[in-house]
mmCIF file as gemmi writes it, N, C-alpha and C atoms, coordinates in Angstrom:
data_model
loop_
_atom_site.group_PDB
_atom_site.id
_atom_site.type_symbol
_atom_site.label_atom_id
_atom_site.label_alt_id
_atom_site.label_comp_id
_atom_site.label_asym_id
_atom_site.label_entity_id
_atom_site.label_seq_id
_atom_site.pdbx_PDB_ins_code
_atom_site.Cartn_x
_atom_site.Cartn_y
_atom_site.Cartn_z
_atom_site.occupancy
_atom_site.B_iso_or_equiv
_atom_site.pdbx_formal_charge
_atom_site.auth_seq_id
_atom_site.auth_asym_id
_atom_site.pdbx_PDB_model_num
ATOM 1 N N . MET Axp A 1 ? 54.5 -2.261 -9.894 1 0 ? 1 A 1
ATOM 2 C CA . MET Axp A 1 ? 54.43 -3.679 -7.638 1 0 ? 1 A 1
ATOM 3 C C . MET Axp A 1 ? 54.923 -3.017 -6.677 1 0 ? 1 A 1
ATOM 4 N N . HIS Axp A 2 ? 54.68 -3.107 -5.357 1 0 ? 2 A 1
ATOM 5 C CA . HIS Axp A 2 ? 55.192 -2.324 -4.994 1 0 ? 2 A 1
ATOM 6 C C . HIS Axp A 2 ? 55.521 -3.764 -3.649 1 0 ? 2 A 1
ATOM 7 N N . THR Axp A 3 ? 57.247 -3.396 -3.201 1 0 ? 3 A 1
ATOM 8 C CA . THR Axp A 3 ? 57.804 -4.682 -2.57 1 0 ? 3 A 1
ATOM 9 C C . THR Axp A 3 ? 57.387 -3.45 -0.788 1 0 ? 3 A 1
ATOM 10 N N . ILE Axp A 4 ? 57.3 -4.899 -0.381 1 0 ? 4 A 1
ATOM 11 C CA . ILE Axp A 4 ? 57.584 -4.022 1.476 1 0 ? 4 A 1
ATOM 12 C C . ILE Axp A 4 ? 58.557 -5.102 2.162 1 0 ? 4 A 1
ATOM 13 N N . GLN Axp A 5 ? 58.816 -4.717 3.489 1 0 ? 5 A 1
ATOM 14 C CA . GLN Axp A 5 ? 58.553 -6.083 4.548 1 0 ? 5 A 1
ATOM 15 C C . GLN Axp A 5 ? 59.001 -6.645 5.539 1 0 ? 5 A 1
ATOM 16 N N . VAL Axp A 6 ? 58.135 -7.812 5.965 1 0 ? 6 A 1
ATOM 17 C CA . VAL Axp A 6 ? 57.482 -8.65 6.81 1 0 ? 6 A 1
ATOM 18 C C . VAL Axp A 6 ? 58.293 -9.494 7.791 1 0 ? 6 A 1
ATOM 19 N N . LYS Axp A 7 ? 58.206 -8.661 9.376 1 0 ? 7 A 1
ATOM 20 C CA . LYS Axp A 7 ? 58.885 -9.158 9.818 1 0 ? 7 A 1
ATOM 21 C C . LYS Axp A 7 ? 57.889 -10.042 11.146 1 0 ? 7 A 1
ATOM 22 N N . GLY Axp A 8 ? 58.699 -11.707 11.187 1 0 ? 8 A 1
ATOM 23 C CA . GLY Axp A 8 ? 57.531 -12.249 12.289 1 0 ? 8 A 1
ATOM 24 C C . GLY Axp A 8 ? 57.682 -13.164 11.657 1 0 ? 8 A 1
ATOM 25 N N . MET Axp A 9 ? 57.644 -13.807 10.567 1 0 ? 9 A 1
ATOM 26 C CA . MET Axp A 9 ? 57.046 -14.368 9.266 1 0 ? 9 A 1
ATOM 27 C C . MET Axp A 9 ? 58.451 -15.801 9.745 1 0 ? 9 A 1
ATOM 28 N N . SER Axp A 10 ? 58.015 -17.014 9.662 1 0 ? 10 A 1
ATOM 29 C CA . SER Axp A 10 ? 58.331 -18.442 9.97 1 0 ? 10 A 1
ATOM 30 C C . SER Axp A 10 ? 58.338 -19.242 8.851 1 0 ? 10 A 1
ATOM 31 N N . CYS Axp A 11 ? 57.389 -19.802 8.382 1 0 ? 11 A 1
ATOM 32 C CA . CYS Axp A 11 ? 56.684 -20.909 8.001 1 0 ? 11 A 1
ATOM 33 C C . CYS Axp A 11 ? 55.789 -21.267 7.29 1 0 ? 11 A 1
ATOM 34 N N . GLN Axp A 12 ? 55.482 -21.673 6.565 1 0 ? 12 A 1
ATOM 35 C CA . GLN Axp A 12 ? 53.327 -21.446 5.669 1 0 ? 12 A 1
ATOM 36 C C . GLN Axp A 12 ? 52.436 -20.816 5.928 1 0 ? 12 A 1
ATOM 37 N N . HIS Axp A 13 ? 52.924 -21.144 6.756 1 0 ? 13 A 1
ATOM 38 C CA . HIS Axp A 13 ? 50.959 -20.36 7.764 1 0 ? 13 A 1
ATOM 39 C C . HIS Axp A 13 ? 51.422 -19.116 8.31 1 0 ? 13 A 1
ATOM 40 N N . CYS Axp A 14 ? 52.39 -18.444 8.456 1 0 ? 14 A 1
ATOM 41 C CA . CYS Axp A 14 ? 52.439 -16.756 8.112 1 0 ? 14 A 1
ATOM 42 C C . CYS Axp A 14 ? 52.338 -16.377 6.667 1 0 ? 14 A 1
ATOM 43 N N . GLN Axp A 15 ? 53.535 -17.459 5.807 1 0 ? 15 A 1
ATOM 44 C CA . GLN Axp A 15 ? 52.686 -17.076 4.351 1 0 ? 15 A 1
ATOM 45 C C . GLN Axp A 15 ? 51.844 -16.918 3.753 1 0 ? 15 A 1
ATOM 46 N N . ALA Axp A 16 ? 51.056 -17.528 4.196 1 0 ? 16 A 1
ATOM 47 C CA . ALA Axp A 16 ? 49.416 -16.997 3.884 1 0 ? 16 A 1
ATOM 48 C C . ALA Axp A 16 ? 49.12 -16.181 4.369 1 0 ? 16 A 1
ATOM 49 N N . ALA Axp A 17 ? 49.066 -16.783 5.992 1 0 ? 17 A 1
ATOM 50 C CA . ALA Axp A 17 ? 48.427 -15.068 6.288 1 0 ? 17 A 1
ATOM 51 C C . ALA Axp A 17 ? 48.606 -13.976 6.081 1 0 ? 17 A 1
ATOM 52 N N . VAL Axp A 18 ? 49.439 -14.01 5.513 1 0 ? 18 A 1
ATOM 53 C CA . VAL Axp A 18 ? 49.653 -12.012 5.133 1 0 ? 18 A 1
ATOM 54 C C . VAL Axp A 18 ? 49.125 -11.767 4.143 1 0 ? 18 A 1
ATOM 55 N N . LYS Axp A 19 ? 49.175 -12.925 2.676 1 0 ? 19 A 1
ATOM 56 C CA . LYS Axp A 19 ? 48.511 -12.991 1.913 1 0 ? 19 A 1
ATOM 57 C C . LYS Axp A 19 ? 47.788 -12.702 1.639 1 0 ? 19 A 1
ATOM 58 N N . GLU Axp A 20 ? 46.286 -13.324 2.775 1 0 ? 20 A 1
ATOM 59 C CA . GLU Axp A 20 ? 45.724 -13.464 2.32 1 0 ? 20 A 1
ATOM 60 C C . GLU Axp A 20 ? 44.594 -12.268 3.196 1 0 ? 20 A 1
ATOM 61 N N . ALA Axp A 21 ? 45.679 -11.504 3.973 1 0 ? 21 A 1
ATOM 62 C CA . ALA Axp A 21 ? 45.209 -10.347 4.849 1 0 ? 21 A 1
ATOM 63 C C . ALA Axp A 21 ? 45.238 -9.178 3.396 1 0 ? 21 A 1
ATOM 64 N N . LEU Axp A 22 ? 46.216 -8.922 3.403 1 0 ? 22 A 1
ATOM 65 C CA . LEU Axp A 22 ? 47.176 -8.246 1.907 1 0 ? 22 A 1
ATOM 66 C C . LEU Axp A 22 ? 45.971 -8.582 0.739 1 0 ? 22 A 1
ATOM 67 N N . GLU Axp A 23 ? 45.22 -9.628 0.325 1 0 ? 23 A 1
ATOM 68 C CA . GLU Axp A 23 ? 44.268 -9.188 -0.591 1 0 ? 23 A 1
ATOM 69 C C . GLU Axp A 23 ? 42.784 -8.825 0.048 1 0 ? 23 A 1
ATOM 70 N N . GLU Axp A 24 ? 42.416 -9.317 1.258 1 0 ? 24 A 1
ATOM 71 C CA . GLU Axp A 24 ? 41.63 -9.53 1.332 1 0 ? 24 A 1
ATOM 72 C C . GLU Axp A 24 ? 41.313 -6.958 1.608 1 0 ? 24 A 1
ATOM 73 N N . LEU Axp A 25 ? 42.581 -6.763 1.716 1 0 ? 25 A 1
ATOM 74 C CA . LEU Axp A 25 ? 43.175 -5.13 1.344 1 0 ? 25 A 1
ATOM 75 C C . LEU Axp A 25 ? 42.455 -4.805 -0.253 1 0 ? 25 A 1
ATOM 76 N N . GLY Axp A 26 ? 41.714 -5.891 -0.794 1 0 ? 26 A 1
ATOM 77 C CA . GLY Axp A 26 ? 41.392 -5.262 -2.523 1 0 ? 26 A 1
ATOM 78 C C . GLY Axp A 26 ? 43.526 -5.727 -3.203 1 0 ? 26 A 1
ATOM 79 N N . LEU Axp A 27 ? 44.472 -5.556 -2.806 1 0 ? 27 A 1
ATOM 80 C CA . LEU Axp A 27 ? 45.01 -5.722 -3.877 1 0 ? 27 A 1
ATOM 81 C C . LEU Axp A 27 ? 45.404 -6.989 -3.848 1 0 ? 27 A 1
ATOM 82 N N . THR Axp A 28 ? 46.597 -7.006 -4.844 1 0 ? 28 A 1
ATOM 83 C CA . THR Axp A 28 ? 46.196 -8.309 -6.337 1 0 ? 28 A 1
ATOM 84 C C . THR Axp A 28 ? 47.8 -8.548 -6.641 1 0 ? 28 A 1
ATOM 85 N N . GLN Axp A 29 ? 47.96 -10.061 -7.491 1 0 ? 29 A 1
ATOM 86 C CA . GLN Axp A 29 ? 50.039 -9.886 -6.736 1 0 ? 29 A 1
ATOM 87 C C . GLN Axp A 29 ? 49.936 -10.472 -6.225 1 0 ? 29 A 1
ATOM 88 N N . VAL Axp A 30 ? 49.816 -10.538 -4.619 1 0 ? 30 A 1
ATOM 89 C CA . VAL Axp A 30 ? 50.913 -11.206 -4.177 1 0 ? 30 A 1
ATOM 90 C C . VAL Axp A 30 ? 51.796 -11.545 -3.607 1 0 ? 30 A 1
ATOM 91 N N . GLU Axp A 31 ? 52.311 -11.086 -3.961 1 0 ? 31 A 1
ATOM 92 C CA . GLU Axp A 31 ? 53.448 -12.479 -2.986 1 0 ? 31 A 1
ATOM 93 C C . GLU Axp A 31 ? 54.763 -12.753 -2.209 1 0 ? 31 A 1
ATOM 94 N N . VAL Axp A 32 ? 54.774 -13.721 -1.333 1 0 ? 32 A 1
ATOM 95 C CA . VAL Axp A 32 ? 55.233 -13.289 0.159 1 0 ? 32 A 1
ATOM 96 C C . VAL Axp A 32 ? 56.361 -14.255 -0.118 1 0 ? 32 A 1
ATOM 97 N N . ASP Axp A 33 ? 57.923 -14.177 -0.48 1 0 ? 33 A 1
ATOM 98 C CA . ASP Axp A 33 ? 59.229 -14.74 -0.304 1 0 ? 33 A 1
ATOM 99 C C . ASP Axp A 33 ? 59.741 -14.343 1.73 1 0 ? 33 A 1
ATOM 100 N N . LEU Axp A 34 ? 59.635 -16.021 2.488 1 0 ? 34 A 1
ATOM 101 C CA . LEU Axp A 34 ? 59.324 -15.998 3.495 1 0 ? 34 A 1
ATOM 102 C C . LEU Axp A 34 ? 60.362 -16.201 4.118 1 0 ? 34 A 1
ATOM 103 N N . LYS Axp A 35 ? 61.528 -16.652 2.985 1 0 ? 35 A 1
ATOM 104 C CA . LYS Axp A 35 ? 64.099 -16.671 3.825 1 0 ? 35 A 1
ATOM 105 C C . LYS Axp A 35 ? 64.207 -15.398 3.989 1 0 ? 35 A 1
ATOM 106 N N . THR Axp A 36 ? 63.721 -13.831 2.415 1 0 ? 36 A 1
ATOM 107 C CA . THR Axp A 36 ? 64.011 -12.565 3.146 1 0 ? 36 A 1
ATOM 108 C C . THR Axp A 36 ? 63.024 -11.966 4.124 1 0 ? 36 A 1
ATOM 109 N N . GLY Axp A 37 ? 61.376 -11.795 3.067 1 0 ? 37 A 1
ATOM 110 C CA . GLY Axp A 37 ? 61.249 -10.627 4.333 1 0 ? 37 A 1
ATOM 111 C C . GLY Axp A 37 ? 60.326 -10.183 3.858 1 0 ? 37 A 1
ATOM 112 N N . ARG Axp A 38 ? 60.433 -10.697 2.163 1 0 ? 38 A 1
ATOM 113 C CA . ARG Axp A 38 ? 60.706 -8.937 0.557 1 0 ? 38 A 1
ATOM 114 C C . ARG Axp A 38 ? 58.549 -9.764 0.426 1 0 ? 38 A 1
ATOM 115 N N . VAL Axp A 39 ? 57.577 -8.703 0.497 1 0 ? 39 A 1
ATOM 116 C CA . VAL Axp A 39 ? 56.444 -9.216 -0.256 1 0 ? 39 A 1
ATOM 117 C C . VAL Axp A 39 ? 55.757 -8.357 -1.192 1 0 ? 39 A 1
ATOM 118 N N . THR Axp A 40 ? 56.02 -8.707 -2.652 1 0 ? 40 A 1
ATOM 119 C CA . THR Axp A 40 ? 55.563 -6.844 -3.414 1 0 ? 40 A 1
ATOM 120 C C . THR Axp A 40 ? 53.034 -7.829 -3.899 1 0 ? 40 A 1
ATOM 121 N N . TYR Axp A 41 ? 53.048 -6.977 -3.722 1 0 ? 41 A 1
ATOM 122 C CA . TYR Axp A 41 ? 51.532 -6.411 -4.526 1 0 ? 41 A 1
ATOM 123 C C . TYR Axp A 41 ? 51.732 -5.601 -5.854 1 0 ? 41 A 1
ATOM 124 N N . SER Axp A 42 ? 49.671 -6.38 -6.28 1 0 ? 42 A 1
ATOM 125 C CA . SER Axp A 42 ? 50.128 -4.428 -7.07 1 0 ? 42 A 1
ATOM 126 C C . SER Axp A 42 ? 48.584 -3.814 -6.444 1 0 ? 42 A 1
ATOM 127 N N . GLY Axp A 43 ? 48.48 -2.585 -6.632 1 0 ? 43 A 1
ATOM 128 C CA . GLY Axp A 43 ? 47.33 -1.838 -6.1 1 0 ? 43 A 1
ATOM 129 C C . GLY Axp A 43 ? 48.153 -0.771 -5.381 1 0 ? 43 A 1
ATOM 130 N N . GLU Axp A 44 ? 47.152 -0.08 -5.033 1 0 ? 44 A 1
ATOM 131 C CA . GLU Axp A 44 ? 47.314 1.319 -4.42 1 0 ? 44 A 1
ATOM 132 C C . GLU Axp A 44 ? 46.293 0.7 -2.786 1 0 ? 44 A 1
ATOM 133 N N . VAL Axp A 45 ? 46.971 1.162 -1.46 1 0 ? 45 A 1
ATOM 134 C CA . VAL Axp A 45 ? 46.225 1.117 -0.58 1 0 ? 45 A 1
ATOM 135 C C . VAL Axp A 45 ? 46.947 2.389 0.715 1 0 ? 45 A 1
ATOM 136 N N . GLU Axp A 46 ? 46.398 2.335 2.214 1 0 ? 46 A 1
ATOM 137 C CA . GLU Axp A 46 ? 46.896 3.964 2.14 1 0 ? 46 A 1
ATOM 138 C C . GLU Axp A 46 ? 47.883 2.651 3.12 1 0 ? 46 A 1
ATOM 139 N N . GLU Axp A 47 ? 49.493 3.354 3.735 1 0 ? 47 A 1
ATOM 140 C CA . GLU Axp A 47 ? 50.429 3.086 4.426 1 0 ? 47 A 1
ATOM 141 C C . GLU Axp A 47 ? 49.84 2.675 5.865 1 0 ? 47 A 1
ATOM 142 N N . GLN Axp A 48 ? 49.06 2.867 6.44 1 0 ? 48 A 1
ATOM 143 C CA . GLN Axp A 48 ? 47.972 3.102 8.127 1 0 ? 48 A 1
ATOM 144 C C . GLN Axp A 48 ? 47.629 1.488 7.263 1 0 ? 48 A 1
ATOM 145 N N . ALA Axp A 49 ? 46.459 1.411 6.259 1 0 ? 49 A 1
ATOM 146 C CA . ALA Axp A 49 ? 45.502 0.346 5.984 1 0 ? 49 A 1
ATOM 147 C C . ALA Axp A 49 ? 47.029 -1.451 6.329 1 0 ? 49 A 1
ATOM 148 N N . LEU Axp A 50 ? 47.233 -0.818 5.676 1 0 ? 50 A 1
ATOM 149 C CA . LEU Axp A 50 ? 48.566 -1.463 5.498 1 0 ? 50 A 1
ATOM 150 C C . LEU Axp A 50 ? 48.817 -2.751 5.999 1 0 ? 50 A 1
ATOM 151 N N . ARG Axp A 51 ? 49.584 -1.387 7.273 1 0 ? 51 A 1
ATOM 152 C CA . ARG Axp A 51 ? 50.237 -2.146 8.162 1 0 ? 51 A 1
ATOM 153 C C . ARG Axp A 51 ? 49.046 -3.099 9.719 1 0 ? 51 A 1
ATOM 154 N N . ASP Axp A 52 ? 48.005 -2.274 9.912 1 0 ? 52 A 1
ATOM 155 C CA . ASP Axp A 52 ? 46.577 -3.126 10.57 1 0 ? 52 A 1
ATOM 156 C C . ASP Axp A 52 ? 47.261 -3.669 10.525 1 0 ? 52 A 1
ATOM 157 N N . ALA Axp A 53 ? 46.345 -4.21 8.363 1 0 ? 53 A 1
ATOM 158 C CA . ALA Axp A 53 ? 46.734 -5.683 8.261 1 0 ? 53 A 1
ATOM 159 C C . ALA Axp A 53 ? 47.33 -6.472 8.45 1 0 ? 53 A 1
ATOM 160 N N . ILE Axp A 54 ? 48.341 -6.855 8.145 1 0 ? 54 A 1
ATOM 161 C CA . ILE Axp A 54 ? 50.069 -6.468 8.658 1 0 ? 54 A 1
ATOM 162 C C . ILE Axp A 54 ? 50.252 -7.313 10.034 1 0 ? 54 A 1
ATOM 163 N N . GLU Axp A 55 ? 49.208 -5.785 11.077 1 0 ? 55 A 1
ATOM 164 C CA . GLU Axp A 55 ? 49.686 -6.841 12.892 1 0 ? 55 A 1
ATOM 165 C C . GLU Axp A 55 ? 48.332 -7.201 13.39 1 0 ? 55 A 1
ATOM 166 N N . GLU Axp A 56 ? 47.465 -6.734 12.249 1 0 ? 56 A 1
ATOM 167 C CA . GLU Axp A 56 ? 46.489 -8.133 12.439 1 0 ? 56 A 1
ATOM 168 C C . GLU Axp A 56 ? 46.103 -9.177 12.567 1 0 ? 56 A 1
ATOM 169 N N . ALA Axp A 57 ? 47.471 -9.515 11.84 1 0 ? 57 A 1
ATOM 170 C CA . ALA Axp A 57 ? 47.735 -11.469 11.078 1 0 ? 57 A 1
ATOM 171 C C . ALA Axp A 57 ? 49.221 -11.442 11.999 1 0 ? 57 A 1
ATOM 172 N N . GLY Axp A 58 ? 49.232 -10.506 12.414 1 0 ? 58 A 1
ATOM 173 C CA . GLY Axp A 58 ? 50.383 -10.303 13.494 1 0 ? 58 A 1
ATOM 174 C C . GLY Axp A 58 ? 51.951 -10.778 12.898 1 0 ? 58 A 1
ATOM 175 N N . TYR Axp A 59 ? 52.425 -9.731 12.768 1 0 ? 59 A 1
ATOM 176 C CA . TYR Axp A 59 ? 53.156 -10.02 11.812 1 0 ? 59 A 1
ATOM 177 C C . TYR Axp A 59 ? 53.792 -8.149 12.052 1 0 ? 59 A 1
ATOM 178 N N . GLU Axp A 60 ? 54.661 -7.851 11.804 1 0 ? 60 A 1
ATOM 179 C CA . GLU Axp A 60 ? 55.228 -6.457 11.768 1 0 ? 60 A 1
ATOM 180 C C . GLU Axp A 60 ? 55.209 -5.782 9.844 1 0 ? 60 A 1
ATOM 181 N N . LEU Axp A 61 ? 55.125 -4.529 8.917 1 0 ? 61 A 1
ATOM 182 C CA . LEU Axp A 61 ? 55.556 -4.178 9.085 1 0 ? 61 A 1
ATOM 183 C C . LEU Axp A 61 ? 57.163 -2.88 8.983 1 0 ? 61 A 1
ATOM 184 N N . ALA Axp A 62 ? 58.2 -3.755 8.636 1 0 ? 62 A 1
ATOM 185 C CA . ALA Axp A 62 ? 59.667 -3.422 9.856 1 0 ? 62 A 1
ATOM 186 C C . ALA Axp A 62 ? 59.91 -2.066 8.465 1 0 ? 62 A 1
């Protein structure tokens, strides 16, 4: 499992948008903790692709 921090999430819609963006990259077991901004996932992806997907969803990789 990998863990990242995502800034800018404030509601369940945000949580769902980030989860969907990561799943579209082929990542699995995506869990988003809205309170802490912590996102965990399984799978491998280049950091730039991860950053681009999160930014495209409207959030920021911390």
